[in-house]
N, C-alpha and C positions, 0 to 999 in steps of 0.2 A: 560388642563385649557383653557376655552374659552376666547378670547380676544374681548373687546368691539368694537362696531361700533361707528360711529359719532352720531347716534341717533337711535330712534326706527323706523326701516324701514321695519319691517316684515320679517327679515331673517329667513330662515328655519333651518340653522345650519346643513344641510345635505351634503354640499360639502366641506366646510372648517370650522375648528374650529375658525379661525379668523373671527370676525363678518364682517369687511369691505370686505375682500376677498369673503366671502360667499354671501354677497349682490351683489357684482359686478359679481360674477359667475352666480348668478340667473338672473341678468339683461341680460347677454349675452345669456343664454339659452332661456330667454323669447323672445329676438329679433330673435332667430333662427327659431321661428315659421313663420317669415316673410321674411326669406332669410338670407344672410350673412353666417357666419360659421355654419355648420350643428351641431346638437347635438353630433354626433359621433366625429366630428373634435374638438369640445369643450372638450368633455370628454378625448380625446387623449391628448389635451393640458393641461388640469387640472392635469392629472396624472404626468406631468413633472414639476409641481410646488411644491415647499416646502412650506407647510402651514406656513403662517406668515412671509415669506421672499419675500419682494417686488421685489428684484432683480431677483429672479427666475421667478416671474410672468412676468416681462418685457421681460426677455430673451425667455421664452416659447412662448409668443405671437409674439415676433419679428421673431422667426423661423417660426411660423405659417403664418405670413405675407409674408415672403420670399417664402414659398411653394405655397401659393395661388396666389401670383403675377406671379410666374413662370408658374403655370397652366393656368392663364388667358392669358398670353402672347403667350402660345403655342396653345391655343384653336383656332380651325378653325370655329367652329359653334358659331354664335353670342349668342345663348341662354346659352351655356356652358361658354362662355367668360363673359357674363353679371353676371352670378352667381358667378364666380370666382372673378371678380372684386369687387362685393359687399362683398364677404368673405374677400378679402384683405383689404377693407375699415374697416370692423369690427375688424380684427386682429390688424391693425395699431392703431385704436382707443383704443382697449383693452390694448395694450402695454403702451399707454399714461396714462392710469388710475392711475398707481402707479409709474410713471417716473418723475424725477425732470424736470419740464417744462422749466427751464431756460437753459438747456444744448443744445449744438448743435444737439445731437442725437434726442432730443425731437422736436426741430424745424424741422429737416428733416422728422421725423415721421408725424408731422402735415401736411407737404407738400405732403408726399406720400399718406396720407389718402384722401386728397382732390383730388389728381390726380387719385387715384383708383376710387373714387366715380364718377368723371367726365367720366372716361372710362366706368363705369357701365351704366351711362346715355346714352352714345353713343352706346354701344353694345345693350342695351335693347330697345332703341327708346323711352324711357319715355320722355314726353314733358316737361322737366325741363332744365334750363340752369343756369350757374353760374351768379351771380349778385353781384358786389361789390358796396355797397350803401355808398356814401360819408358821412362822419361824422367827425367833429372836425379835419380836415386835414388828416384823415386816412380813412379807409373804414370798413364797417360791412359786413362780408362774408355771402352770402346767395345763395339760388337756387330758381328760380321763374318759374312759368308756361310760356311756350313760346307762349301760345295762350290766353292771357288775353282778356276777352271781358266783356262788361257791363252786359251781360245777365245772368251771373252766379256768385255767390258769390266767393270771394277770402278768403281762410282760411289761416291766418297767424299763423304759429306754432312756439312757443318759448319754449325753455327748461330752465334748471336751472344751478346749479353750476357744474354739471358733464357732460354736453352735448356740442356737437358742431353741426353745421348746418347739417353735414352728418348724425349724430345720429337721427336727427328729421325725417329722412325717415321712421324709424321704429316707431316713435311716432306720426304717423298720416299722414306723407307725402304721402306714397304709398296708404294708405287706402282712404284718401280724394280724391286723383286723381282717383282711381278706382270708387269711388262713384260719380264722375262727377264734382268735384269742381276744381277751380283753386287754386294753392297752392304757398305760400311763406314760405320757411324754412330759418330762419335767426339767426345769432349770434348777441346779444346785447353786449354793453361794459361789459367786464368781462368774457364773454363766448368764447369758442373755442380758436382761436389764437389771439384774440383781445388784451389780456394783453401784448403780445410781441410788440404791437404797442402803448403801453402806455394808453390803454383804460381799465378801471377797474370797478368792481362793485361799486355801490354807486349812487349818484344823476345822474351821466352821463348815467347810464343804462336806466333810464326812459327818459332822453333827447334823447337817441338813439332811443327809441321806437317812439317818435314823428318824428324823422328824417326818420325812416322807413315808417311810414304812409304817410308822405309828399312825399317821393320818389315814392311810389306806385301811387299816384295821378299824379306826374310828368311823370310817365311812360305811362300815358294815361288811366289808369283804373278808371272808374267812378262809379263802382257798389258797392254792399254791401260787408262788411267785417265781417268775423267771426274770433274771437280770440280764440286760443287754447294754453293753458299754462300747462306745466308739471313741477312739483316740484317748484323751485323758480319762474318759469314762471307763476305759479298760482298766485303769488303776483303781478308780473309785469303786467299781463293781467288784473287783477282785478283793479289795480290802474289806468291803462289806460282807463278802462271803466268809472271809476269815473270822470276822467278829460277829457273825449272825447269831441270833437267838432262836431257840426252837420255835417260838411263837411267830417268827418271821416266815417260816415255811418256804425258804428259798430252795428250789428243787433243781435248778439248772442255771448255767452261766453261758451266755454268748458274748464274745468280745472280739473286737478288732482294734487292738490286740490286748489280751490280758497282760497286765504289768504287775509284777510282784515286788520289784525293787525300784521305786521311783528315783531314789538317789543315783543308782547306777545308770538308769535310763538317761537322766539329765547329763551325767558326767560323760557318758559314751556317745550319746546320740545327738546332743545339742551342738550347734556350731560354736566355734571358739569364742565369738562375741559374748554369748551368754554363759558359756561353760567356765571360762577361765577368769574373767574379770571380777575383781572384788567390787563391792557395792559402789564406791565412789568412782572407780575407773569405768565401770559399766555405764554409769550415767553420762560420763563424758564421752564414751565411745558411741553411745546412742545418739548424742547430740551431733557428733562428728559425722556419723553415718548418714544423717539427713542431707548432707551436702553431696554425697556420692550415690546413695541409694534411698531416696525418699520413701519408696514403697516399704522397704524393710523398717525404716524409722516409723512409718505409720502403723505397721503391725506391732512393733515393740511398744509404741505408745498405747495402743489398745490393751495389750497384755499388762502394761504398767497400771492402767486403770482397773483392770480386773483383779490384780494382786493387792491393790489398795496401799495403805501406808507403808507396808514392807517394800513395795516396788518389786520389780522382776528379780533383782539379785537377792533381796532379802527373802523372797518367797522360795527361790531355788535353794537357799541355805536351809530354810525351814523344812522343805520337802526332803532334802538330802539327809536331814537328821532323823527322818521317820524310819522306824524299824521296818525291815522287809516283811512281807507277808509270810506267816508260818504256813508253808505249803502242806504240812500234815493236816491242817484244818480245812483244806480244800477238798471236802468229802462229798462231791456231787459231780454230775456230768458237766464237762466243759467243752464248748466248741470255740476254737481259736481260729480266726481268719487273719491271714497275713499275706502281704504282697511281696513279690520278688524285688520290687523297687524300694522297699523299706529298709531301714537300718538293720544291720546284723544283730544289734542288741535286742530289737523287738522280736526278731526270729528266735533268739535264744530264750528270752523270757516266756514267750508264748509256748515254746516246747516244754519248758519247765512246769508251767501251770497245767498243761495237758497231761504230762506224765504223772502229776500228783493227783489228778482227778480220777473218777471211776472208770472202769474199762470201756464204757460207752463214749468216753471223751474222744474228740477228734481234733487234729490240726490240719487245716486246709490251706495250702500255699498256692497262690494264684500267680502264674507266670505272665510274662509280658504279652504273649500272644492272646491271652484270655481277655485282655483289656482291663483286668481288675488288679493289676500289680501295684497301683499307687496306694498311698496312705488311705485307709478306710475303704479300699476297693472302689473309690469314687468313679473310676472309669467304666465300671460295669456293675453298678449296684444291683441291677436285676439278678445277675448271676450270684452275687454274694448273698442276697436275701433269699433266693431260691434254695441255696445250700443251707441257710440258717433255718428256714421254715421246714424244710425236708428233714433235717436232723432233729429239730425240736419235736416233730410229730412222733419220733421214735422214743423220746425220753420223757416228754411231758405233753401228751396229746391235747389238742384243743378241747376234746370231749371231756377231759378230766379223768378219763378211765386210765388205769395203770397199764 
């Protein structure tokens, strides 16, 4: 019997019968095209997981993290060390996917993932450095190019509900650097480790976005900015475009997928558990689901932590009350990436945003045969990123020239 995922994310059903596990496994295999745990290492780890058992997932990836960390520490060659450190980052992040984020073990895993990624940067010589951006008495973790200059655009990469700043390396960080752009990979409130500091999804997430853009200017960067959003980041970036200030100099948007009406997206694309249940009923339903689908329960518990005091249901209500983006204010080139395996509502909203953008805007739909039909094109990130960097070169070249 197949177990449902949180929504329609284009799962193939080839790796696990549990829908959430299958999507996460596909995500990790997609990232393996760009480094991290190899396909062979992932298949070895998957074979040690009991389908539908989140504890076995966490344990298997914790062992993978220990093994890759030991290999990285023993490596004398910097190339070998860099690869092993990136693999260790991936393994630590994978273990966190189905782990209770409130536990000391999860807190330690988040710290180890960041430490491994920083070791990867040192070993590889990639020109990125950690940057803690002050916000609301805490900080937003990120990584920024060490050589910011006015002469080339800065691509600000933002993820969604399942990402941390380290994951964003695979979602454009490495590809944009290779294409010649400056890069900022950053966690907004609700993402990565920020809920542990009392920063949660909601209005603070967009407030954090403005703090990030102001911090970029405070760091001395005066050039153009490109926004790149994945999953929920497609909403945050589209909303930021609508409300952008002339001083922000946002010149292009890349999103998988751009979302202009978050309330409609939740209403139409979320599964019945999260879409229909009022707050008290939802809590009871989540508790009941743990008896039948503990993986789904683990995922929902993580989101509950990210949404903070409001909880999942309260946050859905808050997002549903947000006004839709005024598409007449989307006056810039937009690249929308969407897969055939994704919900029809995401296709509709992506097309709306592209239609509102400038003539150079494009909507690219990936079919199943491309391997990129799943949510965020995770089955073929190399293809999606090639499309993104190729298009970006025509509207905001890395040289900074018009």
